[in-house]
BAGU-451281 format. One line per field, with one value per residue: x, y, z of N, C-alpha, C, O, CB in turn; residue in three letters. Coordinates in Angstrom, 3 decimals, padded with zeros to 6 digits. Atoms other than C-alpha are relative to their C-alpha. Glycine has a CB too. Layout:
// residues N
npx: X / ...
npy: Y / ...
npz: Z / ...
capx: X / ...
capy: Y / ...
capz: Z / ...
cpx: X / ...
cpy: Y / ...
cpz: Z / ...
opx: X / ...
opy: Y / ...
opz: Z / ...
cbpx: X / ...
cbpy: Y / ...
cbpz: Z / ...
aa: ALA / ...
// end
This chain:
// residues 109
npx: 000.581 / 000.196 / 001.032 / 001.328 / 000.957 / 000.313 / 000.837 / 001.333 / 000.660 / 000.360 / 001.077 / 001.225 / 000.473 / 000.514 / 001.190 / 001.109 / 000.528 / 000.912 / 001.024 / 000.908 / 001.232 / 000.935 / 000.330 / -001.065 / 000.151 / 001.129 / -000.396 / -000.907 / 000.768 / 000.873 / -000.846 / -000.433 / 001.152 / 000.060 / -001.129 / -000.620 / 000.853 / 000.594 / -000.869 / -001.013 / 000.685 / 000.206 / -001.301 / -000.328 / 000.904 / -000.532 / -001.176 / 000.497 / 000.559 / -001.068 / -001.025 / -000.336 / 000.180 / -001.207 / -000.880 / -000.902 / -000.916 / -000.801 / -001.352 / -000.627 / -000.280 / -001.122 / -001.206 / -000.239 / -000.484 / -001.372 / -000.826 / -000.118 / -000.977 / -001.312 / -000.532 / -000.324 / -001.261 / -001.078 / -000.224 / -000.787 / -001.354 / -000.687 / -000.237 / -001.150 / -001.207 / -000.216 / -000.528 / -001.378 / -000.841 / -000.108 / -000.784 / -001.273 / -000.066 / -000.227 / 001.043 / -000.464 / -000.038 / 000.977 / -000.341 / 000.760 / 001.451 / 000.494 / -000.101 / 000.983 / 001.319 / 000.106 / 000.174 / 001.348 / 000.995 / -000.098 / 000.607 / 001.423 / 000.621
npy: -001.070 / -001.180 / 000.196 / 000.161 / -001.061 / 000.094 / 001.192 / -000.303 / -000.919 / 000.764 / 000.923 / -000.789 / -000.292 / 001.227 / 000.386 / -000.897 / 000.379 / 001.127 / -000.264 / -001.057 / 000.654 / 000.090 / 001.422 / 000.586 / -000.561 / 000.674 / 001.379 / -000.007 / -000.287 / 001.156 / 001.086 / -000.334 / -000.192 / 000.952 / 000.126 / -001.264 / -000.948 / -001.027 / -001.180 / 000.278 / -000.105 / -001.433 / -000.570 / 000.423 / -000.755 / -001.367 / 000.067 / 000.112 / -001.284 / -000.983 / 000.446 / -001.119 / 000.282 / 000.474 / -001.051 / -000.472 / 001.061 / 000.546 / -000.569 / 000.510 / 001.431 / 000.112 / -000.379 / 001.064 / 001.196 / -000.275 / 000.008 / 001.408 / 000.623 / -000.587 / 000.554 / 001.404 / 000.067 / -000.306 / 001.200 / 000.933 / -000.540 / 000.218 / 001.440 / 000.283 / -000.496 / 000.851 / 001.295 / -000.223 / -000.153 / 001.302 / 000.932 / -000.661 / -000.366 / -001.436 / -000.581 / -000.768 / -001.438 / -000.746 / -001.411 / -000.876 / 000.005 / 001.061 / 001.262 / -000.032 / 000.141 / 001.377 / 000.826 / -000.257 / 000.600 / 001.463 / 000.385 / -000.296 / 001.085
npz: -000.786 / 000.830 / 001.008 / -000.583 / 000.367 / 001.427 / 000.178 / -000.527 / 000.924 / 001.192 / -000.352 / -000.145 / 001.357 / 000.613 / -000.748 / 000.313 / 001.318 / -000.166 / -001.003 / 000.417 / 000.404 / -001.120 / -000.182 / -000.818 / -001.341 / -000.641 / -000.292 / -001.152 / -001.219 / -000.271 / -000.507 / -001.359 / -000.883 / -001.110 / -000.937 / -000.386 / -000.709 / 000.867 / 000.070 / 001.028 / 001.295 / 000.240 / 000.339 / 001.370 / 000.880 / 000.088 / 000.883 / 001.368 / 000.424 / 000.158 / 000.948 / 000.890 / 001.418 / 000.674 / 000.503 / -001.050 / -000.401 / 001.088 / -000.045 / -001.224 / 000.156 / 000.926 / -000.740 / -000.971 / 000.688 / 000.435 / -001.196 / -000.378 / 000.899 / -000.288 / -001.246 / 000.233 / 000.745 / -000.940 / -000.808 / 000.812 / 000.135 / -001.273 / -000.104 / 000.868 / -000.682 / -001.167 / 000.460 / 000.464 / -001.176 / -000.669 / 000.807 / 000.294 / 001.409 / 000.145 / 000.861 / 001.152 / -000.270 / 000.810 / -000.201 / 000.879 / -000.167 / 000.873 / -000.732 / -001.079 / 000.603 / 000.462 / -001.192 / -000.527 / 000.901 / -000.137 / -001.278 / 000.120 / 000.776
capx: 007.547 / 007.990 / 005.494 / 002.618 / 001.095 / 001.318 / -000.168 / -003.048 / -003.813 / -003.795 / -006.016 / -008.522 / -008.704 / -009.156 / -011.634 / -013.702 / -014.011 / -015.674 / -017.591 / -019.282 / -021.874 / -024.944 / -025.671 / -022.293 / -022.835 / -026.222 / -024.762 / -022.038 / -024.461 / -026.888 / -024.061 / -023.047 / -026.591 / -026.288 / -022.773 / -022.013 / -023.443 / -025.671 / -023.158 / -020.563 / -023.071 / -023.917 / -020.204 / -019.720 / -022.780 / -021.285 / -018.046 / -020.024 / -021.765 / -018.445 / -016.562 / -014.649 / -015.294 / -012.813 / -011.497 / -010.061 / -008.467 / -007.047 / -004.078 / -003.393 / -003.656 / -001.281 / 001.219 / 000.799 / 001.329 / 004.442 / 005.794 / 005.087 / 007.048 / 009.887 / 010.227 / 010.107 / 012.899 / 014.972 / 014.492 / 015.812 / 018.773 / 019.628 / 019.242 / 021.702 / 024.214 / 023.777 / 024.372 / 027.463 / 028.822 / 028.093 / 029.711 / 032.682 / 031.899 / 033.309 / 030.466 / 030.832 / 031.835 / 028.944 / 030.321 / 027.991 / 024.341 / 023.858 / 025.109 / 022.924 / 019.864 / 020.560 / 020.867 / 017.631 / 015.724 / 017.014 / 016.022 / 012.667 / 011.935
capy: 000.168 / 002.863 / 001.294 / 000.939 / 004.413 / 003.983 / 000.500 / 001.728 / 004.581 / 002.228 / -000.300 / 002.431 / 003.370 / -000.217 / -000.957 / 002.109 / 000.891 / -002.314 / -000.922 / 001.870 / -000.635 / -000.436 / -004.128 / -005.094 / -002.749 / -004.326 / -007.829 / -006.939 / -005.404 / -008.336 / -010.791 / -008.948 / -008.766 / -011.916 / -012.147 / -008.423 / -005.788 / -003.086 / -000.342 / -002.027 / -002.287 / 001.420 / 002.266 / 000.242 / 001.913 / 005.310 / 004.247 / 003.248 / 006.635 / 008.488 / 006.646 / 009.313 / 009.674 / 008.400 / 011.734 / 012.730 / 009.341 / 008.628 / 011.005 / 009.946 / 006.267 / 006.730 / 008.536 / 005.871 / 003.055 / 004.710 / 005.260 / 001.603 / 000.484 / 002.899 / 001.628 / -001.989 / -001.307 / 000.253 / -002.881 / -005.018 / -002.684 / -002.891 / -006.681 / -006.808 / -004.685 / -006.828 / -010.070 / -008.600 / -007.692 / -011.145 / -013.014 / -010.631 / -009.556 / -006.196 / -004.082 / -002.497 / 001.129 / 003.268 / 006.756 / 008.030 / 008.906 / 006.430 / 003.536 / 004.612 / 004.909 / 001.498 / -000.069 / 001.606 / 000.418 / -003.148 / -003.288 / -001.706 / -004.375
capz: 008.387 / 005.764 / 003.415 / 005.897 / 005.342 / 001.585 / 001.796 / 003.961 / 001.588 / -001.381 / 000.440 / 001.342 / -002.333 / -003.515 / -000.734 / -001.581 / -005.164 / -003.986 / -001.006 / -002.948 / -004.131 / -001.908 / -002.464 / -001.001 / 001.932 / 002.640 / 002.413 / 004.914 / 007.414 / 007.021 / 007.638 / 010.810 / 012.260 / 014.410 / 015.851 / 016.268 / 018.606 / 017.091 / 017.952 / 015.722 / 012.884 / 013.315 / 013.190 / 009.991 / 008.453 / 009.304 / 007.594 / 004.504 / 004.448 / 004.603 / 001.871 / -000.066 / -003.760 / -006.292 / -007.522 / -004.150 / -003.547 / -006.986 / -006.693 / -003.108 / -003.983 / -006.906 / -004.693 / -002.016 / -004.508 / -005.942 / -002.425 / -001.665 / -004.724 / -003.913 / -000.345 / -001.518 / -004.005 / -001.228 / 000.852 / -002.018 / -002.476 / 001.234 / 001.143 / -001.756 / 000.151 / 003.261 / 001.331 / -000.335 / 003.074 / 004.544 / 001.642 / 001.492 / -002.044 / -003.004 / -004.315 / -007.701 / -007.434 / -008.571 / -008.872 / -011.512 / -011.473 / -014.317 / -012.143 / -009.219 / -011.482 / -013.028 / -009.555 / -008.442 / -011.511 / -011.171 / -007.496 / -008.366 / -010.951
cpx: -000.285 / -001.162 / -001.394 / -000.961 / -000.406 / -000.915 / -001.412 / -000.768 / -000.459 / -001.154 / -001.323 / -000.579 / -000.620 / -001.274 / -001.189 / -000.582 / -001.046 / -001.146 / -000.959 / -001.347 / -000.907 / -000.399 / 001.047 / -000.084 / -001.135 / 000.336 / 000.906 / -000.776 / -000.960 / 000.789 / 000.393 / -001.148 / 000.022 / 001.167 / 000.560 / -001.041 / -000.489 / 000.879 / 001.102 / -000.611 / -000.257 / 001.309 / 000.386 / -000.897 / 000.460 / 001.237 / -000.446 / -000.549 / 001.085 / 001.139 / 000.308 / -000.226 / 001.345 / 000.952 / 000.973 / 001.019 / 000.942 / 001.430 / 000.733 / 000.344 / 001.175 / 001.312 / 000.351 / 000.562 / 001.433 / 000.962 / 000.214 / 001.030 / 001.408 / 000.602 / 000.336 / 001.300 / 001.180 / 000.309 / 000.837 / 001.438 / 000.800 / 000.288 / 001.199 / 001.302 / 000.347 / 000.594 / 001.418 / 000.955 / 000.205 / 000.945 / 001.356 / 000.190 / 000.194 / -001.071 / 000.627 / -000.056 / -000.991 / 000.190 / -000.860 / -001.494 / -000.614 / 000.045 / -001.017 / -001.409 / -000.219 / -000.240 / -001.400 / -001.074 / 000.007 / -000.647 / -001.499 / -000.731 / 000.042
cpy: 001.229 / -000.159 / -000.134 / 001.144 / -000.059 / -001.184 / 000.258 / 000.930 / -000.729 / -000.956 / 000.725 / 000.310 / -001.231 / -000.444 / 000.885 / -000.289 / -001.096 / 000.316 / 001.108 / -000.595 / -000.175 / -001.446 / -000.691 / 000.510 / -000.682 / -001.440 / -000.069 / 000.254 / -001.132 / -001.156 / 000.244 / 000.097 / -000.943 / 000.078 / 001.315 / 000.900 / 001.095 / 001.244 / -000.183 / 000.124 / 001.469 / 000.674 / -000.359 / 000.718 / 001.438 / 000.043 / -000.076 / 001.323 / 001.024 / -000.478 / 001.154 / -000.374 / -000.289 / 001.117 / 000.486 / -001.059 / -000.437 / 000.538 / -000.531 / -001.465 / -000.221 / 000.350 / -001.071 / -001.249 / 000.204 / 000.004 / -001.425 / -000.712 / 000.535 / -000.596 / -001.479 / -000.134 / 000.336 / -001.188 / -001.005 / 000.490 / -000.212 / -001.478 / -000.407 / 000.446 / -000.869 / -001.349 / 000.136 / 000.113 / -001.342 / -000.924 / 000.578 / 000.262 / 001.505 / 000.565 / 000.784 / 001.483 / 000.705 / 001.484 / 000.932 / -000.106 / -001.111 / -001.344 / -000.068 / -000.208 / -001.420 / -000.932 / 000.178 / -000.644 / -001.514 / -000.459 / 000.280 / -001.110 / -001.301
cpz: -000.865 / -000.981 / 000.588 / -000.315 / -001.474 / -000.268 / 000.507 / -000.920 / -001.252 / 000.298 / 000.222 / -001.370 / -000.640 / 000.710 / -000.320 / -001.375 / 000.159 / 000.961 / -000.383 / -000.434 / 001.214 / 000.275 / 000.874 / 001.431 / 000.761 / 000.354 / 001.230 / 001.286 / 000.339 / 000.591 / 001.453 / 001.002 / 001.206 / 000.966 / 000.547 / 000.668 / -000.956 / -000.112 / -001.044 / -001.390 / -000.340 / -000.404 / -001.436 / -001.004 / -000.153 / -000.892 / -001.451 / -000.511 / -000.302 / -000.890 / -000.947 / -001.464 / -000.657 / -000.386 / 001.073 / 000.387 / -001.107 / 000.014 / 001.219 / -000.102 / -000.949 / 000.699 / 001.022 / -000.640 / -000.484 / 001.184 / 000.503 / -000.865 / 000.263 / 001.259 / -000.151 / -000.782 / 000.899 / 000.900 / -000.779 / -000.173 / 001.285 / 000.233 / -000.846 / 000.661 / 001.211 / -000.411 / -000.535 / 001.176 / 000.714 / -000.769 / -000.409 / -001.490 / -000.065 / -000.934 / -001.143 / 000.343 / -000.923 / 000.290 / -000.826 / 000.317 / -000.839 / 000.720 / 001.140 / -000.539 / -000.476 / 001.180 / 000.580 / -000.856 / 000.106 / 001.307 / -000.004 / -000.741 / 000.747
opx: -001.305 / -001.767 / -002.359 / -002.102 / -001.572 / -001.850 / -002.379 / -001.961 / -001.570 / -002.054 / -002.382 / -001.792 / -001.715 / -002.233 / -002.320 / -001.756 / -002.099 / -002.258 / -001.880 / -002.359 / -000.490 / -000.707 / 000.704 / 000.127 / -001.000 / -000.062 / 000.774 / -000.578 / -001.166 / 000.301 / 000.523 / -000.892 / -000.283 / 000.951 / 001.391 / -002.222 / 000.169 / 000.863 / 001.508 / 000.016 / -000.115 / 001.313 / 000.887 / -000.441 / 000.365 / 001.438 / 000.130 / -000.403 / 000.866 / 002.268 / -000.600 / -000.184 / 002.406 / 002.167 / 002.116 / 002.110 / 001.981 / 002.368 / 001.897 / 001.398 / 001.998 / 002.316 / 001.522 / 001.462 / 002.253 / 002.085 / 001.293 / 001.863 / 002.375 / 001.782 / 001.301 / 002.091 / 002.258 / 001.467 / 001.758 / 002.375 / 001.976 / 001.327 / 002.013 / 002.290 / 001.520 / 001.523 / 002.240 / 002.081 / 001.307 / 001.765 / 002.071 / 001.274 / -000.546 / -001.216 / 001.723 / -001.036 / -000.900 / -000.417 / -000.864 / -001.959 / -001.639 / -000.906 / -001.622 / -002.194 / -001.307 / -001.080 / -002.026 / -002.044 / -001.051 / -001.379 / -002.259 / -001.825 / -000.435
opy: 001.898 / 000.830 / -000.184 / 000.869 / 000.147 / -001.085 / -000.153 / 000.731 / -000.505 / -001.107 / 000.180 / 000.247 / -001.153 / -000.864 / 000.401 / -000.011 / -001.055 / -000.179 / 001.398 / 000.106 / -000.726 / -001.798 / -001.493 / -000.249 / -001.001 / -001.928 / -000.974 / -000.450 / -001.426 / -001.847 / -000.699 / 000.272 / -000.501 / 000.308 / 001.282 / 000.877 / 001.398 / 001.914 / 000.780 / 000.656 / 001.873 / 001.549 / 000.489 / 001.087 / 002.011 / 001.008 / 000.582 / 001.639 / 001.947 / -000.006 / 001.686 / -001.547 / -000.052 / 000.915 / 000.824 / -000.727 / -001.031 / -000.231 / -000.921 / -001.893 / -001.108 / -000.343 / -001.413 / -001.877 / -000.709 / -000.487 / -001.768 / -001.456 / -000.226 / -000.947 / -001.954 / -001.037 / -000.237 / -001.417 / -001.601 / -000.309 / -000.573 / -001.826 / -001.227 / -000.288 / -001.143 / -001.838 / -000.761 / -000.382 / -001.631 / -001.616 / -000.015 / 000.053 / 002.264 / 000.117 / 001.332 / 001.958 / 000.610 / 002.050 / 002.141 / -001.059 / -001.683 / -002.122 / -001.114 / -000.949 / -001.968 / -001.827 / -000.790 / -001.189 / -002.143 / -001.449 / -000.417 / -001.521 / -002.318
opz: -000.701 / -001.397 / -000.175 / -000.686 / -001.810 / -001.063 / -000.134 / -001.146 / -001.730 / -000.529 / -000.092 / -001.566 / -001.196 / 000.062 / -000.372 / -001.622 / -000.477 / 000.776 / 000.380 / -000.447 / 002.232 / 001.414 / 001.743 / 002.377 / 001.942 / 001.412 / 002.053 / 002.276 / 001.517 / 001.485 / 002.233 / 002.193 / 002.314 / 002.156 / 001.455 / 000.320 / -001.951 / -001.144 / -001.695 / -002.305 / -001.494 / -001.271 / -002.174 / -002.086 / -001.238 / -001.631 / -002.317 / -001.692 / -001.087 / -000.757 / -001.585 / -001.836 / -000.079 / -000.374 / 000.763 / 000.851 / -000.819 / -000.194 / 001.127 / 000.368 / -000.725 / 000.536 / 001.190 / -000.084 / -000.387 / 001.073 / 000.987 / -000.348 / 000.229 / 001.273 / 000.447 / -000.512 / 000.741 / 001.249 / -000.221 / -000.171 / 001.231 / 000.795 / -000.419 / 000.649 / 001.465 / 000.233 / -000.345 / 001.114 / 001.181 / -000.164 / -001.216 / -002.033 / 000.559 / -002.071 / -001.029 / 000.918 / -002.147 / 001.199 / -000.596 / 000.942 / -000.467 / 000.631 / 001.374 / 000.054 / -000.298 / 001.092 / 001.012 / -000.329 / 000.102 / 001.319 / 000.669 / -000.354 / 000.244
cbpx: 000.926 / 001.269 / 000.313 / 000.126 / 000.601 / 001.288 / 000.614 / 000.105 / 000.936 / 001.216 / 000.371 / 000.273 / 001.147 / 001.063 / 000.281 / 000.457 / 001.143 / 000.764 / 000.643 / 000.624 / 000.295 / -001.244 / -000.102 / 001.383 / -000.255 / -001.221 / 000.712 / 001.101 / -000.778 / -000.707 / 001.260 / 000.748 / -001.285 / -000.079 / 001.097 / 000.626 / 000.760 / -001.374 / 000.623 / 000.608 / -001.337 / -000.583 / 001.079 / -000.150 / -001.432 / 000.341 / 000.892 / -001.073 / -000.931 / 000.545 / -000.469 / 001.462 / -000.698 / -000.374 / -000.826 / -000.791 / -000.776 / -000.655 / -000.046 / -000.906 / -001.247 / -000.217 / -000.193 / -001.272 / -000.920 / 000.067 / -000.637 / -001.357 / -000.391 / -000.110 / -001.002 / -001.140 / -000.034 / -000.366 / -001.343 / -000.656 / -000.050 / -000.832 / -001.249 / -000.167 / -000.199 / -001.319 / -000.907 / 000.082 / -000.616 / -001.392 / -000.781 / 001.149 / -001.291 / 001.442 / -000.937 / -000.855 / 001.442 / -001.483 / 001.446 / 000.269 / -000.603 / 000.825 / 001.417 / 000.082 / -000.172 / 001.267 / 001.059 / -000.255 / 000.263 / 001.484 / 000.673 / -000.208 / 000.685
cbpy: 000.365 / 000.308 / -001.211 / -000.141 / 001.370 / -000.127 / -001.210 / 000.620 / 001.150 / -000.782 / -000.784 / 001.305 / 000.518 / -001.126 / 000.043 / 001.448 / -000.476 / -001.212 / 000.341 / 000.823 / -001.360 / 000.841 / -000.713 / 000.320 / 001.509 / 000.036 / -000.617 / 001.068 / 001.307 / -000.456 / -000.148 / 001.299 / -000.203 / -001.370 / -000.729 / 000.707 / 000.624 / 000.394 / 000.285 / -001.411 / -000.793 / 000.680 / -000.494 / -001.536 / -000.033 / 000.541 / -001.220 / -001.068 / 000.543 / 000.368 / -001.271 / 000.434 / 001.178 / -000.771 / 001.170 / 000.420 / -001.179 / 000.312 / 001.553 / 000.219 / -000.742 / 000.911 / 001.361 / -000.335 / -000.351 / 001.346 / 000.858 / -000.701 / 000.245 / 001.517 / 000.194 / -000.696 / 000.953 / 001.211 / -000.633 / -000.194 / 001.498 / 000.554 / -000.788 / 000.698 / 001.464 / -000.209 / -000.593 / 001.268 / 001.020 / -000.657 / -000.392 / -000.837 / -000.448 / 000.296 / 000.916 / -000.311 / 000.571 / -000.454 / 000.234 / -000.351 / 001.367 / -000.060 / -000.180 / 001.327 / 000.978 / -000.415 / 000.350 / 001.498 / 000.420 / -000.457 / 000.747 / 001.331 / -000.165
cbpz: 001.154 / -000.758 / -000.811 / 001.478 / 000.304 / -000.832 / 000.732 / 001.385 / -000.373 / -000.524 / 001.247 / 000.778 / -000.869 / 000.046 / 001.478 / 000.073 / -000.941 / 000.496 / 001.291 / -001.148 / -000.667 / -000.281 / -001.369 / -000.598 / -000.082 / -000.908 / -001.211 / -000.178 / -000.158 / -001.284 / -000.867 / -000.019 / -000.781 / -000.537 / -000.671 / -001.235 / 001.194 / 000.525 / 001.376 / 000.194 / 000.018 / 001.256 / 000.984 / -000.150 / 000.544 / 001.403 / 000.353 / -000.081 / 001.067 / 001.342 / -000.796 / 000.211 / -000.702 / -001.222 / -000.519 / 001.223 / 000.477 / -001.331 / 000.027 / 001.184 / -000.518 / -001.218 / 000.697 / 000.722 / -001.186 / -000.737 / 001.093 / -000.115 / -001.468 / 000.144 / 001.141 / -000.748 / -001.202 / 000.849 / 000.427 / -001.372 / -000.353 / 001.150 / -000.434 / -001.364 / 000.444 / 000.760 / -001.083 / -000.865 / 000.957 / 000.137 / -001.238 / 000.518 / -000.782 / -000.548 / 000.819 / -001.265 / -000.194 / 000.310 / -000.332 / -001.481 / -000.388 / -001.300 / 000.551 / 000.759 / -001.159 / -000.765 / 001.056 / 000.095 / -001.450 / -000.051 / 001.163 / -000.712 / -001.343
aa: MET / LEU / SER / LEU / PRO / ALA / LEU / LEU / LEU / PHE / LEU / VAL / TYR / VAL / GLY / SER / ILE / PHE / LEU / ILE / SER / GLU / GLU / ILE / GLN / ASN / ASN / ILE / THR / ASP / TYR / LEU / GLN / GLY / PRO / VAL / ASP / GLN / SER / VAL / ILE / ASP / MET / ILE / SER / ALA / ILE / PHE / GLU / ASN / ILE / PRO / ASP / PHE / SER / SER / LEU / SER / ILE / GLY / ALA / LEU / ILE / GLY / PHE / LEU / PHE / LEU / LEU / TRP / SER / ALA / SER / ASN / ILE / PHE / ARG / GLN / LEU / LYS / ASN / PHE / LEU / GLU / LYS / ILE / TRP / ASN / ILE / LYS / PRO / ALA / GLU / SER / ASN / THR / ILE / LYS / ASP / PHE / THR / LYS / ASP / ALA / ILE / VAL / SER / PHE / LEU
// end
């Protein structure tokens, strides 16, 4: 749940890289001509016209991607704690910042 906004921001950035090409936009609208109502095609054309440029999305996409990786690493850390609790394994005491950082990096990787 926490990674959905970051994932959406990253997907908008990646999608805008590919959809900026006018040839791809024309192919998509031509493909939709038969099975889709004209109002949907007009809406998709409006989306194509309002694709943000790369400079405004690059920082946001980078932040979104980093947030996505951070939340995924937290999920792995919580999964590790959950499995230790289920199997009655005493977790290693991590009293220092070094141990916490090491655990975070391992779960991130």
